[in-house]
C-alpha positions as CSV (number, residue, x, y, z in Angstrom):
1,M,-143.5,239.6,162.3
2,N,-147.0,239.4,162.7
3,T,-147.2,241.5,166.3
4,R,-146.1,245.2,166.0
5,Q,-144.1,247.0,168.4
6,I,-146.1,250.8,169.1
7,N,-145.0,253.7,171.3
8,K,-147.6,256.1,173.6
9,S,-148.5,257.7,170.6
10,E,-149.1,254.8,168.3
11,F,-151.3,253.7,171.7
12,I,-153.2,256.9,172.0
13,Q,-154.1,256.5,168.0
14,L,-154.4,252.7,167.8
15,V,-155.7,251.3,170.8
16,S,-157.0,254.2,173.7
17,N,-156.6,258.2,173.5
18,I,-155.4,257.9,177.2
19,E,-154.4,261.1,177.0
20,S,-157.7,262.8,176.7
21,T,-159.8,260.7,178.2
22,P,-157.4,259.1,181.1
23,N,-160.5,257.9,183.1
24,D,-162.9,257.1,180.7
25,W,-161.3,254.2,178.4
26,Q,-162.4,254.4,174.9
27,H,-161.4,251.3,172.7
28,L,-160.3,252.9,169.3
29,S,-159.7,249.7,167.2
30,S,-162.0,248.0,165.2
31,K,-160.5,244.7,166.3
32,P,-159.9,243.7,170.2
33,V,-156.4,244.0,171.3
34,L,-153.8,242.2,173.2
35,V,-150.7,244.2,174.2
36,D,-147.6,242.6,175.5
37,F,-145.5,245.1,178.0
38,F,-142.1,243.1,178.0
39,A,-138.3,244.3,178.3
40,T,-135.7,243.1,176.0
41,W,-133.4,241.8,179.0
42,C,-136.3,239.7,180.6
43,G,-136.0,236.1,180.0
44,P,-139.8,235.2,180.2
45,C,-140.9,238.1,178.0
46,Q,-138.2,236.5,175.5
47,A,-140.0,232.8,175.9
48,L,-143.2,234.6,175.6
49,S,-142.7,236.4,172.4
50,P,-142.5,233.6,169.9
51,I,-146.1,232.4,171.3
52,L,-147.2,235.7,171.1
53,E,-145.9,236.0,167.3
54,E,-148.3,232.7,166.8
55,I,-150.8,233.9,168.5
56,A,-150.9,236.9,166.1
57,R,-150.5,235.0,163.0
58,E,-153.4,232.6,164.1
59,Y,-155.9,235.2,165.4
60,K,-154.6,238.0,162.6
61,D,-158.3,238.3,161.0
62,Q,-159.8,238.9,165.0
63,I,-157.2,240.5,166.9
64,E,-154.3,243.0,166.9
65,V,-151.4,241.8,168.6
66,Y,-149.0,244.6,170.1
67,K,-146.1,245.3,171.9
68,V,-144.5,247.8,174.3
69,D,-140.8,248.3,175.2
70,V,-141.2,249.3,179.1
71,D,-137.8,250.4,179.2
72,Q,-138.4,253.0,175.8
73,D,-141.9,253.7,176.9
74,Q,-142.2,254.5,180.7
75,E,-145.2,256.7,180.6
76,L,-147.3,254.4,179.2
77,T,-146.2,251.7,181.5
78,A,-146.7,254.0,184.5
79,F,-150.1,255.1,182.9
80,F,-151.3,251.5,183.4
81,G,-148.8,250.9,187.0
82,I,-146.7,248.0,185.2
83,R,-144.4,246.8,187.6
84,T,-144.1,243.0,186.3
85,V,-143.0,242.0,182.8
86,P,-144.5,240.6,181.2
87,T,-147.8,242.0,181.5
88,L,-150.3,241.4,178.9
89,L,-153.2,244.1,178.6
90,F,-156.3,242.9,177.0
91,S,-159.0,245.2,175.6
92,K,-162.0,244.8,173.5
93,S,-164.5,246.9,171.7
94,G,-166.4,249.9,173.8
95,N,-165.7,251.4,177.2
96,E,-164.9,248.3,178.9
97,K,-161.8,248.7,180.9
98,P,-158.9,246.6,179.7
99,H,-157.6,243.2,181.6
100,L,-154.1,243.3,182.8
101,M,-152.2,240.0,183.2
102,L,-149.0,239.4,184.6
103,G,-146.2,236.9,184.2
104,V,-145.4,234.4,181.2
105,M,-148.0,231.9,180.3
106,G,-148.2,229.2,177.9
107,K,-149.9,229.2,174.2
108,Q,-152.8,227.4,175.3
109,E,-153.6,229.4,178.2
110,L,-153.3,232.6,176.4
111,K,-155.6,231.4,174.0
112,Q,-158.1,230.4,176.6
113,H,-158.0,234.0,177.9
114,I,-158.1,235.6,174.3
115,E,-161.4,233.5,173.8
116,E,-162.6,234.5,177.5
117,L,-161.7,238.2,177.4
118,L,-161.6,239.3,173.5
119,L,-163.6,237.2,171.5
120,Q,-167.1,236.6,173.5
């Protein structure tokens, strides 16, 4: 697998320490990050999963792709106010607030968002 499922403690280490600086986003990863908030029972999430695997493989040297199960990590899900799955979080270096996008999308649309939000 090219994507990696993470929990809140891993999110704090790999993406942003939302506990120590909840109102001041600090991107920690050396690469831009795409996080998929998903649920195992969600049909659109299951449709998006293979697309994310392809994206993670194609962009492996440029971005990190993580997944968070909303049912297993409700505290992290609540922090971002996520009520719809799938929700994608896009974060790049520095203290720029992350972008959230709701719903499933095709590979080309996702690639366009990655190029615009993470790689420019």
